[in-house]
C-alpha positions in Angstrom: -62.6 16.8 -27.6 -61.0 14.3 -25.2 -58.1 13.9 -27.6 -57.6 17.7 -27.7 -57.7 17.8 -23.9 -55.2 15.0 -23.6 -52.8 16.7 -26.0 -53.2 20.0 -24.1 -52.4 18.4 -20.8 -49.5 16.6 -22.3 -48.1 19.8 -23.6 -48.5 21.5 -20.3 -46.9 18.8 -18.0 -46.6 15.3 -19.2 -44.6 16.1 -22.3 -42.1 18.3 -20.6 -40.8 16.0 -17.8 -37.3 16.6 -16.7 -34.9 13.9 -15.5 -34.6 13.8 -11.7 -31.5 15.3 -10.2 -31.6 13.0 -7.2 -29.4 10.3 -8.6 -26.7 12.8 -9.2 -27.2 14.3 -5.8 -26.9 10.9 -4.1 -23.8 10.1 -6.1 -22.2 13.4 -5.0 -23.1 12.7 -1.4 -21.6 9.2 -1.7 -18.4 10.6 -3.2 -18.2 13.4 -0.6 -18.7 11.1 2.4 -16.2 8.6 0.9 -13.6 11.3 0.4 -14.0 12.5 4.0 -13.7 9.0 5.3 -10.6 8.2 3.2 -8.8 11.4 4.2 -9.7 10.6 7.8 -8.2 7.1 7.5 -5.0 8.5 6.1 -4.8 11.0 9.0 -5.6 8.3 11.5 -2.8 6.1 10.1 -0.3 8.9 10.5 -1.4 9.6 14.1 -1.3 5.9 15.0 2.1 5.4 13.4 3.5 8.1 15.8 4.5 5.0 17.9 7.4 4.6 15.4 8.8 7.8 16.8 8.7 6.5 20.3 6.3 5.9 23.1 6.4 9.6 24.3 5.5 10.8 20.8 2.5 8.5 20.6 1.4 9.5 24.2 1.7 13.2 23.1 -0.5 12.7 20.1 -3.1 10.8 22.1 -3.2 13.4 24.8 -3.5 16.2 22.2 -6.7 14.7 20.9 -8.0 14.3 24.5 -7.5 18.0 25.1 -4.7 17.5 27.6 -2.6 20.4 26.4 -5.6 22.8 26.0 -7.6 22.1 29.2 -4.8 20.9 31.5 -6.3 17.4 31.8 -7.5 14.7 29.5 -11.1 14.3 28.3 -11.3 11.0 26.4 -14.9 11.8 25.6 -13.6 14.1 22.9 -12.4 10.9 21.1 -15.8 9.4 21.5 -17.4 12.4 19.8 -15.1 12.1 16.8 -15.7 8.4 16.6 -19.5 9.0 16.7 -19.2 11.4 13.8 -17.2 8.9 11.8 -19.8 6.2 12.5 -22.6 8.4 11.2 -20.5 9.2 8.1 -19.8 5.5 7.6 -23.5 4.6 7.9 -24.5 7.3 5.4 -21.8 6.3 3.0 -22.7 2.6 3.2 -26.4 3.4 2.7 -25.6 5.4 -0.4 -23.1 2.9 -1.8 -25.3 -0.2 -1.4 -27.7 1.2 -4.0 -25.2 0.0 -6.7 -24.4 -3.4 -5.2 -25.8 -6.5 -6.9 -28.9 -7.3 -4.9 -29.3 -11.0 -5.8 -27.3 -13.9 -7.2 -28.5 -13.3 -10.7 -27.2 -9.8 -10.8 -23.9 -10.9 -9.2 -23.5 -13.7 -11.8 -24.3 -11.2 -14.7 -21.6 -8.8 -13.4 -19.0 -11.6 -13.0 -19.7 -12.7 -16.6 -19.4 -9.1 -17.7 -16.1 -8.6 -15.8 -14.6 -11.8 -17.3 -15.7 -10.8 -20.8 -14.4 -7.2 -20.6 -11.3 -7.9 -18.6 -11.2 -4.1 -17.9 -9.1 -3.1 -14.9 -11.5 -0.5 -13.7 -14.4 -3.0 -13.7 -12.2 -5.4 -11.7 -11.3 -2.6 -9.2 -15.0 -1.9 -8.6 -15.5 -5.6 -7.8 -12.7 -5.5 -5.2 -14.2 -2.3 -3.8 -17.5 -4.1 -3.3 -15.8 -7.1 -1.7 -13.7 -4.9 0.7 -16.8 -2.8 1.5 -18.7 -6.0 2.5 -15.7 -7.0 4.7 -15.7 -3.5 6.3 -19.3 -3.9 7.4 -18.1 -6.6 9.8 -14.5 -5.6 10.5 -14.9 -1.8 11.3 -17.8 -2.2 13.7 -15.8 -3.9 16.6 -13.0 -1.4 16.4 -15.3 1.6 16.2 -17.4 0.3 19.1 -14.2 -0.2 21.2 -13.0 3.3 20.5 -16.5 4.8 21.1 -17.1 3.1 24.5 -13.5 3.0 25.8 -11.7 6.1 24.4 -9.3 6.1 27.4 -7.7 2.9 26.3 -5.5 4.5 23.6 -1.8 5.0 24.3 1.6 3.3 23.9 0.9 0.5 26.4 -2.9 0.5 26.2 -3.0 0.1 22.4 -0.1 -2.4 22.4 -1.9 -4.5 25.0 -5.1 -4.5 23.0 -3.2 -5.6 19.9 -1.2 -8.4 21.6 -2.5 -9.4 25.0 -6.2 -8.9 24.1 -5.7 -10.6 20.7 -7.0 -7.9 18.4 -4.1 -8.3 15.9 -5.8 -10.8 13.6 -8.7 -8.3 13.1 -6.3 -5.4 12.5 -4.4 -7.3 9.8 -7.5 -8.0 7.8 -9.0 -4.5 8.6 -5.9 -2.8 7.4 -5.9 -4.7 4.1 -9.6 -4.0 3.5 -9.6 -0.3 4.4 -6.5 0.6 2.4 -7.7 -1.3 -0.7 -11.2 0.1 -0.5 -10.1 3.7 0.2 -7.5 3.7 -2.5 -9.8 2.4 -5.1 -12.6 4.7 -4.0 -10.4 7.8 -4.3 -9.3 6.7 -7.7 -12.9 6.2 -8.9 -14.0 9.5 -7.4 -11.2 11.3 -9.2 -12.1 9.6 -12.5 -15.9 10.1 -12.1 -15.8 13.8 -11.4 -13.0 14.6 -13.8 -10.4 15.7 -11.2 -6.9 16.4 -12.7 -8.4 15.8 -16.1 -6.1 16.8 -18.9 -6.0 16.9 -22.7 -5.5 13.1 -22.8 -8.0 11.3 -20.5 -6.3 7.9 -21.0 -3.0 9.3 -19.9 -4.6 11.0 -16.9 -6.3 7.7 -15.9 -3.0 5.9 -16.1 -1.3 8.5 -13.9 -4.2 8.4 -11.3 -4.0 4.6 -11.3 -0.2 4.6 -10.7 -0.7 7.2 -7.9 -3.5 5.0 -6.4 -1.3 1.9 -6.2 1.7 3.9 -4.9 -0.4 5.4 -2.1 -2.0 2.0 -1.3 1.5 0.3 -1.1 2.8 3.2 1.1 0.0 3.0 3.6 0.1 -0.8 3.7 3.8 -0.7 4.5 3.3 2.0 7.1 0.3 0.2 8.6 2.1 -3.2 8.9 5.2 -1.6 10.3 3.1 0.3 12.9 1.2 -2.9 13.8 4.6 -4.7 14.2 5.7 -2.0 16.6 2.6 -2.4 18.7 3.1 -6.2 18.7 6.7 -5.8 19.9 5.6 -3.4 22.7 2.7 -5.7 23.6 5.0 -8.8 23.9 7.4 -6.9 26.2 4.5 -5.5 28.3 2.4 -8.7 28.4 3.1 -9.3 32.1 1.8 -5.8 33.0 -1.1 -5.8 30.5 -3.6 -3.1 31.5 -1.0 -0.7 32.9 -1.2 2.9 31.5 1.8 4.5 30.0 3.1 7.7 31.7 6.2 9.5 30.3 9.1 9.9 32.7 8.9 13.7 32.7 5.2 13.5 33.7 6.1 11.1 36.5 8.8 13.5 37.7 6.4 16.5 37.6 3.9 14.5 39.6 6.5 13.6 42.2 7.5 17.2 42.7 
């Protein structure tokens, strides 16, 4: 009788267990948050690189994000709100991603042995994604905190002084390398994982995606270092007046009238 009851209970519930969908949901959330962060970083790079078009261009972009052209005055707090949203996204993404990191030396050693044995480029790319993610835990925090608490210190002179006179340039060099490698590898892996741009020949599609990934990484690294060099140049020239805010000549004339 007990055996019959057990079999009946198994047929009703225990024997019809379905796999949980939560791992897939968490993977989707990880991919979605990573995609948003990567696209934000690309947009951020274009905005910051406006200094290459001149000080007035960079000032205009900065004031646009502060609401200057909409409200008639600047509200740097708007920048703080955007940074706060990015911080939340970054924490969520990191919490979801850390599930797949090696959690002890034994797991790390096993993975390294596997990587050396397979010599598969995608496996190696994942390793560098983990390394750069670990670096970003420490490198992104100071920059985000600075932007969150001091949003008014963004501008042609202000940013250049921070880079040069306040000695942030070493952090920005390593941060640029880490974020561009991590973001580029992440977007490639997301595209492969979810089958984006999949064609009749998966191997050919993967090769094209990988070529696009390295092209984009190279482009943004060149753009990033060129932009950083421009801020260093301005910072060196402005070192004796560090802390002074940049005001375009036309705005000074309007204020004098």
